[in-house]
Backbone of each chain as ProteinMPNN parsed JSONL, in Angstrom:
{"seq_chain_A": "MELEIVRRIDSLKDIYDFIESFFESNGTEEPVRYPVHFVVEELFTNMVKYNPGNMNTILLDIDLEGDGVKVMITDYDVDDFDVSKKRDVDVSAPLQERKVGGLGLHLIRHMVDKLDYHYEDRQSRITFTKGPG", "coords_chain_A": {"N_chain_A": [[0.806, -1.167, -0.001], [0.648, 2.517, -1.191], [1.809, 5.344, -0.155], [1.676, 8.71, -1.862], [3.586, 11.592, -0.272], [2.878, 14.814, 0.389], [5.651, 17.122, 0.934], [5.37, 18.374, 3.824], [5.279, 19.312, 7.127], [2.325, 19.277, 7.972], [1.283, 17.33, 6.886], [1.518, 14.838, 8.5], [-1.244, 14.43, 9.597], [-2.365, 13.087, 7.476], [-0.375, 10.828, 6.704], [-1.029, 9.651, 9.383], [-3.393, 8.853, 9.262], [-3.384, 7.245, 6.544], [-1.63, 5.252, 7.483], [-2.958, 4.335, 9.859], [-5.209, 3.152, 8.199], [-4.2, 0.962, 6.8], [-3.41, -0.394, 9.057], [-6.114, -1.193, 10.466], [-7.407, -2.73, 8.178], [-5.67, -4.816, 7.987], [-5.777, -5.796, 10.421], [-3.434, -5.419, 12.334], [-1.235, -5.883, 14.705], [-0.932, -4.503, 18.193], [1.508, -3.938, 19.47], [2.456, -3.425, 17.25], [1.896, -1.089, 16.757], [2.341, 1.561, 17.451], [5.367, 1.649, 17.467], [5.63, 2.173, 14.647], [4.216, 4.164, 13.419], [5.519, 6.269, 14.962], [8.264, 5.884, 14.309], [7.91, 6.216, 11.444], [7.013, 9.012, 11.882], [9.321, 10.373, 12.775], [11.446, 9.787, 10.563], [10.273, 10.967, 8.206], [9.468, 13.783, 8.941], [12.43, 14.332, 9.758], [13.124, 14.355, 6.84], [11.465, 16.655, 5.876], [12.617, 18.621, 7.33], [15.229, 18.678, 6.488], [15.637, 19.28, 4.057], [14.053, 21.388, 2.692], [13.349, 22.987, 0.631], [12.911, 21.335, -1.231], [11.168, 19.919, -3.656], [9.635, 17.37, -4.195], [7.17, 14.695, -4.008], [7.411, 12.826, -0.88], [7.567, 8.86, -0.95], [5.604, 6.556, 0.598], [5.443, 3.284, 1.817], [4.024, 0.505, 2.821], [3.621, -2.748, 4.074], [2.845, -5.885, 4.629], [4.619, -8.425, 6.794], [5.984, -11.306, 7.776], [4.635, -11.083, 10.803], [4.366, -8.831, 11.126], [4.914, -5.733, 9.544], [6.684, -4.193, 7.421], [8.203, -1.341, 6.339], [9.166, 0.94, 3.724], [10.376, 4.179, 2.737], [10.822, 6.644, 0.473], [12.876, 9.086, -0.703], [13.589, 11.581, -2.903], [16.053, 13.135, -5.111], [17.916, 13.997, -3.411], [20.413, 14.728, -0.735], [23.065, 12.627, 0.634], [22.332, 10.774, 3.345], [22.959, 9.066, 6.073], [20.518, 7.081, 7.722], [20.7, 5.405, 9.653], [23.054, 4.908, 10.664], [24.175, 4.936, 13.897], [24.041, 7.129, 16.273], [25.529, 9.442, 18.735], [23.973, 10.06, 21.491], [24.053, 11.47, 24.619], [21.914, 10.206, 26.896], [22.19, 9.63, 29.385], [23.108, 12.24, 30.916], [23.001, 15.201, 32.757], [20.084, 17.272, 33.303], [20.134, 19.872, 32.965], [22.362, 19.797, 31.168], [21.443, 18.564, 28.842], [20.354, 18.379, 25.418], [17.734, 19.917, 23.473], [16.482, 18.547, 21.071], [17.574, 16.408, 18.686], [17.311, 13.102, 19.558], [15.694, 12.036, 18.113], [16.199, 9.872, 16.086], [17.958, 8.518, 17.358], [16.47, 7.337, 18.846], [14.698, 5.807, 17.162], [16.049, 3.649, 16.744], [15.263, 1.658, 18.988], [13.058, 0.941, 18.594], [12.737, -0.692, 15.796], [12.989, -3.469, 14.465], [14.572, -3.958, 12.231], [16.932, -1.832, 10.035], [17.12, -0.193, 7.428], [19.182, 1.735, 4.976], [19.645, 2.852, 1.844], [21.779, 4.618, -0.909], [21.528, 6.226, -3.744], [22.001, 7.472, -7.014], [21.053, 9.664, -6.028], [18.99, 9.323, -4.575], [17.258, 8.753, -2.181], [16.254, 5.805, 0.026], [15.023, 4.346, 2.895], [14.533, 1.572, 4.704], [12.234, -0.674, 7.185], [11.681, -2.881, 9.293], [9.286, -4.117, 11.573], [8.049, -6.195, 14.148], [5.514, -8.127, 16.298], [7.207, -8.757, 18.374]], "CA_chain_A": [[-0.448, 0.027, -0.175], [1.623, 3.762, -0.939], [0.977, 7.049, -0.276], [2.508, 10.118, -1.969], [3.494, 12.927, 0.935], [3.458, 16.164, -0.036], [6.343, 17.478, 1.536], [5.129, 19.775, 4.811], [4.865, 19.053, 8.255], [1.0, 19.199, 8.207], [0.75, 15.724, 6.13], [1.981, 14.355, 9.664], [-2.406, 13.611, 9.466], [-2.447, 11.887, 6.377], [0.222, 9.731, 7.152], [-1.454, 8.883, 10.213], [-4.806, 8.275, 8.564], [-2.763, 5.984, 6.266], [-0.82, 3.946, 8.345], [-3.874, 3.78, 10.318], [-6.467, 2.441, 7.653], [-3.383, -0.112, 7.162], [-3.301, -1.477, 10.355], [-7.324, -1.459, 10.413], [-7.556, -3.642, 7.55], [-4.621, -6.152, 8.15], [-5.52, -6.691, 11.778], [-2.013, -5.365, 12.663], [-1.14, -6.058, 16.188], [-1.228, -3.515, 18.816], [3.066, -2.792, 19.777], [3.311, -2.487, 16.257], [1.537, 0.237, 15.743], [3.107, 2.562, 17.916], [6.65, 2.006, 16.774], [5.532, 2.37, 12.964], [3.663, 5.762, 13.668], [7.146, 6.772, 15.38], [9.402, 5.65, 13.555], [7.683, 6.981, 10.091], [7.125, 10.31, 11.921], [10.745, 11.097, 12.635], [11.887, 9.626, 9.499], [9.364, 12.053, 7.305], [9.827, 14.846, 9.604], [13.906, 14.719, 9.039], [13.312, 14.708, 5.457], [11.209, 18.133, 5.507], [13.697, 19.674, 7.376], [16.69, 19.269, 6.194], [15.443, 19.405, 2.509], [12.707, 22.64, 2.86], [13.096, 23.63, -0.655], [12.548, 20.136, -2.33], [9.421, 19.695, -4.178], [9.27, 16.459, -4.809], [7.038, 14.267, -3.005], [8.169, 11.454, -0.504], [6.928, 7.785, -1.386], [5.725, 5.818, 1.719], [5.38, 2.378, 1.126], [3.821, -0.547, 4.012], [3.416, -4.098, 3.55], [2.587, -7.311, 6.364], [5.775, -9.08, 6.761], [5.525, -12.538, 8.795], [3.327, -10.794, 11.945], [4.58, -7.409, 11.19], [5.322, -4.711, 8.847], [7.48, -3.688, 6.269], [7.963, 0.4, 5.847], [9.683, 1.991, 3.033], [10.42, 5.504, 2.124], [12.106, 7.237, -0.841], [13.008, 10.471, -1.242], [14.029, 12.049, -4.349], [17.122, 14.319, -4.835], [18.347, 14.402, -1.874], [21.951, 14.051, -0.583], [23.321, 11.175, 1.087], [22.758, 10.613, 5.048], [22.685, 7.703, 6.318], [19.963, 7.561, 9.479], [20.566, 3.875, 10.336], [23.945, 5.149, 11.641], [24.773, 5.284, 15.464], [23.649, 8.174, 16.951], [25.976, 9.891, 19.718], [23.652, 10.892, 22.311], [24.366, 10.765, 26.131], [20.839, 10.147, 27.518], [22.198, 9.789, 30.958], [23.506, 13.2, 30.938], [22.104, 15.805, 34.062], [19.182, 17.895, 32.834], [20.907, 21.063, 32.124], [23.338, 19.907, 29.877], [20.507, 17.44, 27.848], [20.426, 19.12, 24.104], [16.497, 19.702, 22.944], [16.399, 18.125, 19.671], [18.569, 14.972, 18.274], [16.888, 12.297, 20.091], [14.62, 11.241, 17.355], [17.27, 8.79, 15.389], [18.604, 7.758, 18.631], [14.794, 6.481, 19.457], [14.375, 4.912, 15.95], [17.085, 1.975, 16.399], [15.273, 0.902, 20.072], [11.915, 0.852, 18.582], [12.595, -1.068, 14.763], [13.64, -4.998, 14.218], [15.672, -3.78, 11.434], [16.961, -0.598, 9.587], [18.179, 0.2, 6.554], [19.482, 2.682, 4.704], [20.36, 2.52, 0.338], [21.465, 5.685, -1.327], [21.698, 5.672, -5.023], [21.325, 8.222, -7.819], [20.345, 11.04, -5.2], [17.32, 8.342, -4.643], [17.57, 7.729, -0.481], [15.595, 4.661, 0.516], [15.065, 3.519, 4.175], [13.478, 0.269, 5.102], [12.468, -1.066, 8.568], [10.814, -4.212, 9.951], [8.73, -4.317, 12.971], [7.477, -7.179, 14.453], [4.925, -7.428, 17.323], [7.73, -9.425, 19.629]], "C_chain_A": [[1.126, 1.242, -0.315], [0.743, 4.698, -0.787], [2.101, 8.21, -0.817], [2.17, 11.582, -1.079], [3.668, 14.073, 0.436], [4.577, 16.681, 1.652], [6.143, 18.647, 2.841], [4.931, 19.078, 5.924], [3.165, 18.261, 8.617], [0.702, 17.688, 7.713], [1.215, 14.918, 7.351], [0.071, 13.456, 9.383], [-2.901, 12.804, 8.399], [-1.534, 10.459, 6.143], [-0.326, 9.292, 8.491], [-2.914, 8.208, 9.537], [-4.091, 7.139, 7.84], [-2.686, 4.923, 6.527], [-2.17, 3.088, 9.222], [-5.019, 2.83, 9.582], [-5.625, 1.116, 6.96], [-3.771, -1.247, 7.837], [-4.534, -1.967, 10.499], [-7.486, -2.84, 9.317], [-6.997, -4.892, 7.606], [-4.88, -6.414, 9.598], [-4.173, -6.297, 12.425], [-2.033, -5.092, 14.062], [-0.67, -4.602, 17.113], [0.524, -2.866, 19.327], [3.512, -2.914, 18.404], [2.894, -1.514, 16.114], [2.001, 1.363, 16.102], [4.189, 3.216, 17.39], [6.502, 2.599, 15.445], [4.843, 3.714, 13.34], [4.841, 6.349, 14.258], [7.671, 7.069, 14.15], [9.227, 6.354, 11.689], [7.635, 8.712, 10.358], [8.541, 10.877, 11.754], [11.326, 10.939, 11.249], [11.446, 11.064, 8.154], [9.655, 13.745, 7.935], [11.498, 15.337, 9.403], [13.736, 14.897, 7.731], [12.763, 16.067, 5.271], [11.984, 18.814, 6.0], [14.792, 20.103, 7.19], [16.694, 18.985, 4.69], [14.147, 20.394, 2.327], [12.82, 23.157, 1.329], [13.113, 22.446, -1.808], [11.432, 20.184, -2.43], [9.017, 18.648, -4.402], [8.46, 15.721, -3.364], [7.62, 13.294, -2.533], [6.905, 10.481, -0.774], [6.852, 7.014, 0.114], [5.289, 4.905, 1.558], [4.944, 1.174, 2.391], [3.05, -1.808, 3.704], [3.325, -4.855, 4.958], [4.228, -7.451, 5.555], [5.794, -9.983, 7.841], [4.079, -11.405, 9.674], [2.992, -9.564, 11.862], [4.399, -6.898, 10.382], [6.426, -4.593, 8.279], [7.205, -2.509, 6.021], [8.865, 0.575, 4.531], [9.367, 3.135, 2.737], [11.005, 5.846, 1.86], [11.432, 8.443, -0.482], [13.767, 10.858, -2.416], [14.783, 13.238, -4.308], [16.987, 14.532, -3.976], [20.159, 14.212, -1.677], [21.966, 13.372, 0.342], [23.413, 11.389, 3.047], [21.901, 9.773, 5.595], [21.66, 7.271, 8.183], [19.946, 6.217, 10.139], [22.154, 3.776, 11.181], [23.882, 5.268, 13.341], [24.6, 6.379, 15.634], [24.505, 8.389, 18.333], [24.859, 10.625, 20.442], [23.445, 10.579, 23.793], [22.958, 10.877, 26.758], [20.886, 10.268, 29.364], [22.981, 11.36, 31.181], [22.418, 14.508, 31.79], [21.013, 16.636, 33.092], [19.753, 19.321, 32.237], [22.384, 20.914, 30.951], [22.517, 19.059, 28.634], [20.451, 18.611, 26.88], [18.598, 18.969, 23.803], [16.801, 19.201, 21.435], [17.629, 16.374, 19.572], [18.025, 13.839, 18.903], [16.34, 11.147, 19.104], [15.372, 9.682, 16.807], [17.773, 7.938, 16.007], [17.481, 6.656, 18.63], [14.652, 5.496, 18.477], [14.781, 3.503, 16.167], [16.528, 1.074, 17.761], [13.844, 0.348, 19.328], [11.712, -0.445, 16.802], [13.281, -2.483, 15.531], [14.689, -4.667, 13.691], [15.687, -2.653, 10.151], [17.775, -0.561, 8.663], [18.253, 0.986, 5.708], [19.741, 2.559, 2.936], [19.943, 4.088, -0.239], [21.644, 5.589, -2.761], [21.043, 7.064, -6.072], [20.681, 9.68, -7.468], [18.97, 10.726, -4.935], [17.492, 8.135, -2.891], [16.256, 6.509, -0.516], [15.37, 4.106, 1.61], [13.781, 2.632, 4.056], [13.813, 0.124, 6.543], [11.223, -2.283, 8.545], [10.25, -3.518, 11.232], [8.012, -5.949, 12.996], [6.444, -7.06, 15.834], [5.729, -8.373, 18.86], [8.713, -8.377, 19.874]], "O_chain_A": [[2.236, 1.041, 0.177], [-0.439, 4.9, -1.066], [3.154, 8.487, -0.243], [1.193, 12.331, -1.077], [4.786, 14.334, -0.007], [4.334, 16.605, 2.857], [6.755, 19.714, 2.784], [4.305, 18.035, 5.733], [2.884, 17.219, 9.209], [-0.154, 17.004, 8.274], [1.317, 13.789, 6.871], [-0.021, 12.267, 9.076], [-3.776, 11.945, 8.513], [-1.869, 9.402, 5.606], [0.13, 8.17, 8.711], [-3.18, 7.007, 9.48], [-4.119, 6.046, 8.405], [-3.258, 3.898, 6.158], [-2.397, 1.88, 9.294], [-5.628, 1.945, 10.184], [-6.346, 0.202, 6.56], [-4.193, -2.373, 7.574], [-4.539, -3.184, 10.687], [-7.691, -3.945, 9.82], [-7.613, -5.927, 7.348], [-4.183, -7.303, 10.086], [-3.826, -7.155, 13.237], [-2.729, -4.212, 14.57], [-0.051, -3.713, 16.529], [0.76, -1.671, 19.507], [4.678, -2.63, 18.128], [3.433, -0.792, 15.275], [2.141, 2.252, 15.263], [4.345, 4.377, 17.01], [7.252, 3.523, 15.13], [5.814, 4.389, 13.684], [5.063, 7.356, 13.585], [7.611, 7.981, 13.325], [10.117, 6.799, 10.964], [8.005, 9.553, 9.54], [8.895, 11.645, 10.859], [11.72, 11.977, 10.719], [12.185, 11.798, 7.498], [10.023, 14.686, 7.232], [11.807, 16.455, 8.991], [14.383, 15.875, 7.356], [13.436, 16.797, 4.544], [12.311, 19.801, 5.34], [15.348, 21.175, 7.432], [17.685, 18.495, 4.148], [13.202, 19.912, 1.702], [11.947, 23.994, 1.097], [13.293, 22.635, -3.011], [10.638, 20.442, -1.526], [7.888, 18.647, -4.891], [8.763, 15.911, -2.186], [8.364, 12.652, -3.275], [5.725, 10.829, -0.839], [7.888, 6.864, 0.762], [4.258, 5.138, 0.927], [5.968, 0.973, 3.043], [1.96, -1.812, 3.133], [3.668, -4.454, 6.07], [4.765, -7.004, 4.541], [5.615, -9.477, 8.949], [2.968, -11.113, 9.23], [1.935, -9.049, 12.226], [3.391, -7.39, 9.875], [7.347, -5.076, 8.939], [6.111, -2.271, 5.51], [9.621, -0.374, 4.742], [8.196, 3.373, 2.444], [12.076, 5.802, 2.465], [10.296, 8.794, -0.163], [14.706, 10.128, -2.734], [14.424, 14.235, -3.681], [16.071, 15.208, -3.506], [20.917, 13.625, -2.449], [20.966, 13.336, 1.059], [24.259, 11.946, 3.745], [20.674, 9.684, 5.64], [22.095, 7.232, 9.334], [19.213, 5.982, 11.099], [22.445, 2.932, 12.029], [23.119, 6.179, 13.664], [25.289, 6.961, 14.797], [24.256, 7.532, 19.181], [24.695, 11.799, 20.109], [22.788, 9.61, 24.175], [22.863, 11.988, 27.278], [20.112, 10.713, 30.212], [23.692, 11.159, 32.166], [21.249, 14.68, 31.446], [21.296, 16.519, 31.9], [19.702, 19.634, 31.048], [23.054, 21.689, 30.268], [23.053, 18.972, 27.529], [20.486, 19.753, 27.338], [18.157, 17.827, 23.934], [17.594, 19.894, 20.798], [18.171, 15.645, 20.402], [18.897, 13.083, 18.475], [16.439, 9.922, 19.174], [15.0, 8.575, 17.195], [18.074, 6.814, 15.605], [17.6, 5.443, 18.457], [14.483, 4.333, 18.843], [14.148, 2.481, 15.901], [17.025, -0.042, 17.908], [13.583, -0.828, 19.58], [10.621, -1.0, 16.673], [13.833, -2.6, 16.625], [15.766, -4.869, 14.253], [14.727, -2.543, 9.388], [18.974, -0.806, 8.797], [17.103, 1.229, 5.344], [20.441, 1.546, 2.935], [18.864, 4.68, -0.236], [22.054, 4.454, -3.005], [19.918, 7.545, -5.938], [20.091, 10.499, -8.172], [18.009, 11.492, -5.006], [17.975, 7.053, -2.557], [15.341, 6.675, -1.324], [15.529, 2.9, 1.423], [12.645, 2.785, 3.607], [14.845, 0.445, 7.132], [10.187, -2.391, 7.888], [10.738, -2.526, 11.773], [7.595, -6.619, 12.051], [6.501, -6.005, 16.464], [5.193, -8.605, 19.944], [9.457, -8.446, 20.851]]}, "seq_chain_B": "MFDISFGDSGHVMCKGRLDAAQCEKAQDFMDAVAEAKTLDFAELEYISSAGLGVLLKTQKRLAADGPGLKIINVNNHIKDVFRYSGFNAIFDIEA", "coords_chain_B": {"N_chain_B": [[-5.194, 14.8, 16.329], [-4.706, 16.777, 19.08], [-4.939, 17.813, 22.222], [-4.296, 20.769, 25.18], [-5.168, 21.77, 28.198], [-5.792, 23.387, 31.376], [-6.705, 21.296, 34.343], [-9.354, 20.353, 36.605], [-8.338, 19.679, 39.131], [-5.899, 21.586, 38.709], [-4.135, 20.149, 37.19], [-2.087, 19.47, 34.371], [-3.505, 18.986, 31.634], [-2.833, 16.629, 29.551], [-4.194, 15.769, 25.928], [-4.813, 13.158, 23.061], [-2.668, 13.377, 20.408], [0.943, 14.121, 20.535], [2.518, 15.109, 18.052], [4.965, 16.203, 16.002], [3.731, 18.046, 14.395], [2.081, 19.819, 16.327], [3.387, 19.976, 18.401], [3.897, 22.677, 18.813], [1.801, 23.844, 19.53], [1.912, 22.597, 22.35], [4.093, 23.916, 23.242], [3.918, 26.522, 23.431], [1.386, 26.687, 25.067], [3.032, 25.377, 27.271], [4.941, 27.311, 27.861], [4.021, 29.05, 29.2], [3.209, 28.527, 31.566], [4.687, 28.925, 35.0], [5.242, 27.771, 36.993], [6.164, 24.813, 39.02], [4.717, 22.108, 37.713], [1.869, 19.315, 37.848], [1.442, 16.882, 35.208], [-0.379, 15.398, 33.489], [-1.439, 12.476, 31.874], [-2.972, 10.803, 31.091], [-4.896, 10.704, 28.831], [-3.246, 10.783, 26.922], [-2.086, 9.566, 23.834], [-0.534, 9.123, 22.247], [3.337, 10.385, 21.826], [5.746, 12.084, 20.208], [9.313, 12.513, 19.024], [9.408, 15.352, 18.584], [7.537, 16.106, 20.621], [8.666, 15.502, 22.864], [10.987, 16.914, 23.268], [9.788, 19.597, 23.728], [8.781, 18.994, 26.302], [11.105, 18.486, 27.527], [12.558, 20.713, 27.108], [11.0, 22.815, 28.775], [11.081, 21.649, 31.055], [13.984, 22.399, 31.66], [13.894, 24.981, 32.147], [12.207, 25.391, 34.045], [12.78, 23.627, 36.507], [15.404, 24.73, 36.555], [15.114, 26.508, 39.096], [13.469, 24.978, 40.877], [11.203, 22.481, 41.694], [10.245, 21.147, 39.126], [8.577, 19.335, 36.494], [6.121, 17.25, 37.485], [4.967, 14.021, 35.558], [2.195, 11.954, 35.339], [0.135, 9.139, 34.958], [0.937, 7.637, 32.545], [0.82, 6.077, 29.551], [1.611, 2.408, 28.703], [3.752, 2.604, 26.23], [4.368, 5.069, 25.765], [6.215, 4.809, 27.773], [7.972, 3.428, 27.604], [9.654, 5.243, 25.799], [10.117, 7.18, 27.357], [12.227, 6.079, 28.746], [14.059, 4.957, 26.92], [14.801, 7.714, 26.335], [15.947, 8.502, 28.666], [14.514, 9.997, 30.314], [13.605, 9.44, 32.665], [14.855, 9.43, 34.768], [15.586, 12.711, 34.917], [13.133, 13.388, 34.984], [10.174, 13.645, 37.202], [8.564, 10.501, 37.478], [5.107, 9.329, 37.246], [3.541, 6.178, 36.78]], "CA_chain_B": [[-6.007, 15.822, 17.307], [-4.001, 17.196, 20.619], [-5.286, 18.995, 23.405], [-3.573, 20.55, 26.54], [-5.216, 22.302, 29.277], [-5.452, 23.18, 32.778], [-7.866, 20.589, 34.574], [-9.826, 21.392, 37.564], [-7.162, 19.903, 40.012], [-4.803, 22.527, 38.26], [-3.125, 19.502, 36.439], [-2.036, 20.173, 32.88], [-4.224, 17.99, 31.373], [-2.54, 16.322, 27.725], [-4.828, 14.514, 25.238], [-4.688, 12.908, 21.983], [-1.387, 12.592, 19.638], [1.732, 15.022, 20.186], [3.398, 15.389, 17.064], [5.604, 17.514, 15.193], [2.619, 19.372, 13.691], [1.174, 19.915, 17.728], [4.08, 21.056, 19.084], [3.875, 24.518, 19.125], [0.25, 24.224, 20.42], [2.188, 22.41, 23.27], [5.183, 24.505, 23.684], [3.174, 27.912, 23.52], [0.987, 26.831, 26.398], [3.775, 25.005, 28.388], [5.85, 28.503, 27.865], [3.314, 30.188, 29.747], [3.698, 27.841, 32.769], [5.6, 29.543, 35.299], [5.956, 27.23, 38.416], [5.919, 23.306, 38.899], [3.112, 21.597, 37.382], [1.916, 17.858, 37.312], [1.192, 16.943, 33.608], [-1.719, 14.27, 33.513], [-1.19, 11.497, 30.203], [-3.998, 9.854, 31.168], [-5.447, 10.652, 27.499], [-2.403, 11.35, 25.663], [-1.85, 8.339, 23.224], [1.045, 9.346, 21.371], [4.671, 11.356, 21.689], [7.055, 11.616, 19.082], [10.43, 13.304, 19.824], [9.117, 16.465, 18.891], [6.718, 16.539, 21.965], [9.95, 15.144, 24.023], [11.772, 18.34, 22.945], [8.468, 20.365, 24.413], [8.89, 18.792, 28.052], [12.517, 19.036, 28.215], [12.738, 22.615, 27.092], [10.001, 23.432, 30.164], [11.83, 20.974, 32.291], [15.068, 22.786, 31.607], [13.666, 25.891, 32.395], [11.289, 25.656, 35.442], [13.99, 23.002, 37.417], [16.588, 25.437, 37.125], [14.978, 27.052, 40.531], [12.599, 24.609, 41.825], [10.988, 20.96, 41.218], [9.799, 20.816, 37.858], [7.46, 19.033, 36.077], [6.083, 15.753, 37.6], [3.911, 13.336, 34.726], [1.716, 11.165, 35.937], [-0.801, 8.581, 33.964], [1.638, 7.422, 31.073], [0.871, 4.739, 29.013], [3.486, 1.884, 28.092], [4.618, 2.808, 24.781], [5.364, 6.251, 26.187], [7.028, 4.918, 29.432], [9.171, 3.268, 26.629], [9.858, 6.083, 24.938], [10.746, 7.54, 27.956], [13.031, 5.184, 28.791], [15.084, 4.679, 26.118], [15.613, 8.662, 26.005], [16.879, 8.616, 29.592], [13.633, 10.668, 30.947], [13.105, 8.809, 34.131], [16.446, 10.358, 35.499], [15.57, 13.875, 35.013], [11.467, 13.927, 35.446], [9.167, 12.708, 38.225], [7.149, 9.805, 36.424], [4.61, 8.167, 38.135], [2.759, 5.105, 36.228]], "C_chain_B": [[-5.163, 15.892, 18.567], [-4.903, 18.511, 21.347], [-4.829, 19.8, 24.644], [-4.316, 21.558, 27.161], [-5.195, 22.235, 30.686], [-6.914, 22.107, 33.262], [-7.85, 21.482, 36.149], [-9.245, 20.972, 38.828], [-6.125, 20.539, 39.857], [-4.133, 21.378, 37.528], [-2.991, 19.954, 34.782], [-2.487, 18.744, 32.112], [-3.782, 17.909, 29.663], [-3.291, 15.349, 27.187], [-4.885, 14.597, 23.832], [-3.337, 12.488, 21.577], [-0.607, 14.078, 20.213], [2.81, 14.69, 19.575], [3.927, 15.948, 17.016], [4.933, 18.628, 14.932], [1.796, 20.176, 14.861], [1.866, 20.776, 18.512], [4.586, 22.202, 19.581], [2.808, 25.243, 19.494], [0.718, 24.015, 21.619], [2.69, 23.331, 24.082], [4.496, 25.867, 23.803], [2.096, 27.961, 25.074], [2.076, 26.164, 27.701], [4.745, 26.677, 28.725], [5.227, 29.678, 28.787], [2.753, 29.596, 31.501], [4.946, 28.281, 33.693], [6.03, 28.949, 36.799], [5.865, 25.64, 38.02], [4.868, 22.728, 39.15], [3.716, 20.002, 37.505], [1.477, 17.659, 35.775], [0.331, 15.544, 33.674], [-1.442, 13.887, 31.943], [-2.031, 10.84, 30.202], [-4.787, 9.697, 29.641], [-4.665, 11.05, 26.552], [-1.962, 9.847, 24.749], [-0.81, 8.529, 22.616], [1.91, 10.667, 21.81], [5.331, 11.008, 20.784], [8.288, 12.502, 20.146], [10.344, 14.904, 19.704], [8.802, 17.205, 20.292], [7.974, 16.329, 23.106], [10.898, 16.22, 23.932], [11.113, 19.521, 23.859], [8.825, 20.223, 26.379], [10.252, 18.6, 28.374], [13.05, 20.647, 28.056], [12.113, 23.264, 28.423], [10.892, 23.001, 31.056], [12.924, 21.851, 32.65], [14.666, 24.189, 32.614], [13.19, 25.727, 34.073], [12.078, 24.911, 37.065], [15.152, 23.668, 37.602], [16.393, 25.576, 38.719], [13.781, 26.405, 41.038], [12.0, 23.096, 41.417], [10.931, 20.67, 40.363], [8.633, 20.444, 37.986], [7.358, 17.433, 36.662], [4.833, 15.045, 36.467], [3.638, 12.2, 35.262], [0.555, 10.449, 34.461], [-0.312, 8.208, 32.697], [1.557, 5.983, 30.658], [2.195, 3.864, 28.71], [4.064, 2.503, 27.275], [5.253, 4.062, 25.215], [6.705, 5.953, 27.447], [8.731, 4.016, 28.427], [9.603, 3.901, 26.263], [10.902, 7.01, 26.209], [12.201, 7.064, 28.548], [14.27, 5.222, 28.245], [15.703, 6.237, 25.819], [16.268, 9.02, 27.573], [16.093, 9.815, 30.355], [13.536, 10.256, 32.067], [14.164, 9.293, 35.183], [15.981, 11.802, 35.299], [13.949, 14.528, 34.992], [10.905, 13.189, 36.604], [8.161, 12.25, 37.53], [6.778, 9.163, 37.256], [3.464, 7.663, 37.31], [1.12, 6.021, 36.344]], "O_chain_B": [[-4.965, 14.793, 19.085], [-5.293, 19.636, 21.035], [-5.209, 19.06, 25.551], [-4.111, 22.597, 26.533], [-4.705, 21.27, 31.272], [-7.973, 22.148, 32.636], [-7.186, 22.381, 36.666], [-9.496, 21.72, 39.773], [-5.221, 20.325, 40.665], [-3.127, 21.905, 37.051], [-3.776, 20.69, 34.184], [-1.853, 17.689, 32.083], [-4.14, 18.68, 28.773], [-3.272, 14.208, 27.65], [-4.981, 15.68, 23.254], [-2.78, 11.527, 22.106], [-1.306, 15.081, 20.357], [3.817, 14.174, 20.061], [3.873, 16.745, 17.952], [5.261, 19.802, 15.106], [0.977, 21.039, 14.545], [1.504, 21.794, 19.102], [5.395, 22.544, 20.443], [2.636, 26.441, 19.714], [0.338, 24.862, 22.427], [2.244, 23.676, 25.176], [4.894, 26.281, 24.892], [2.026, 28.876, 25.894], [1.906, 26.447, 28.887], [5.104, 26.971, 29.865], [5.685, 30.791, 29.043], [2.081, 30.214, 32.327], [6.091, 28.073, 33.293], [6.858, 29.441, 37.564], [5.545, 25.269, 36.891], [4.187, 22.669, 40.173], [4.837, 19.501, 37.416], [1.125, 18.715, 35.25], [0.987, 14.595, 34.102], [-1.273, 14.689, 31.024], [-2.089, 10.054, 29.256], [-5.246, 8.596, 29.338], [-5.057, 11.571, 25.508], [-1.386, 9.032, 25.469], [-0.085, 7.534, 22.623], [1.394, 11.751, 22.085], [5.566, 9.842, 20.468], [8.265, 12.912, 21.307], [10.973, 15.662, 20.443], [9.291, 18.175, 20.872], [8.076, 17.048, 24.1], [11.711, 16.236, 24.856], [11.789, 20.251, 24.583], [9.01, 21.043, 27.278], [10.554, 18.553, 29.566], [13.723, 21.404, 28.756], [12.711, 24.146, 29.038], [11.481, 23.777, 31.808], [12.997, 22.17, 33.837], [15.165, 24.322, 33.731], [13.888, 25.966, 35.059], [12.025, 25.352, 38.214], [15.913, 23.417, 38.537], [17.138, 25.031, 39.534], [12.986, 27.126, 41.641], [12.718, 22.594, 40.552], [11.583, 19.637, 40.212], [7.791, 20.728, 38.838], [8.199, 16.566, 36.426], [3.725, 15.577, 36.55], [4.508, 11.424, 35.659], [0.276, 11.002, 33.397], [-1.033, 8.406, 31.719], [2.048, 4.997, 31.207], [3.348, 4.257, 28.535], [5.092, 3.07, 27.648], [6.468, 4.223, 25.105], [7.679, 6.612, 27.812], [9.948, 4.071, 28.605], [10.697, 3.383, 26.039], [12.061, 7.388, 26.037], [13.137, 7.844, 28.721], [15.331, 5.445, 28.829], [16.785, 6.331, 25.24], [17.144, 9.885, 27.583], [16.78, 10.614, 30.992], [13.228, 11.238, 32.742], [13.97, 9.431, 36.39], [16.348, 12.115, 36.432], [13.624, 15.715, 34.986], [11.311, 12.051, 36.841], [7.208, 12.866, 37.052], [7.469, 8.482, 38.013], [2.508, 8.401, 37.069], [0.081, 5.479, 35.966]]}, "name": "protein", "num_of_chains": 2, "seq": "MELEIVRRIDSLKDIYDFIESFFESNGTEEPVRYPVHFVVEELFTNMVKYNPGNMNTILLDIDLEGDGVKVMITDYDVDDFDVSKKRDVDVSAPLQERKVGGLGLHLIRHMVDKLDYHYEDRQSRITFTKGPGMFDISFGDSGHVMCKGRLDAAQCEKAQDFMDAVAEAKTLDFAELEYISSAGLGVLLKTQKRLAADGPGLKIINVNNHIKDVFRYSGFNAIFDIEA"}
């Protein structure tokens, strides 16, 4: 199931409705739902934030994989930025040393079973899987 | 949909989904909070990292000279997000 997404933060409502529609149609288990919403939002908002002048739509593709789902997000005419690389975020730092922002890519690594990044011909494709376990 | 308001108890009641499209509304509300408060998440279904940023920015301001924010009635998914973020150590969180 695919959705072409307009590159703006307000598209989060369309993304939510699209993913929920997929979950309802397929009876997706509850433990999968929150992480999928979370990871798609983080990846999408990063694409919007770091390529604000890009007018291309972003393609979201979600399919069943085993008891869970496989999600692909494709962005066109963008620079190389590997979201699957480990980010150094000190989550044990004292409050006043904590930075506002930068947590998103750290958190998604906790929420997926597998995260892949592929970049070719200025096209980035991020694929992740999430099962109920 | 996201809503934030003061409840009868004086707690800050958060409801719905706090995503990146809603964090400006949440930040505007929290910026007007001048003292330590309890946030009630009983009806908050979802928070993204943008929402965590709102909490962190507010906590840094309030906890600089007071007890800061207490967060109650947190669902299990949000509890996981807090744990992965290290928020358990910098907020007073009650299930």
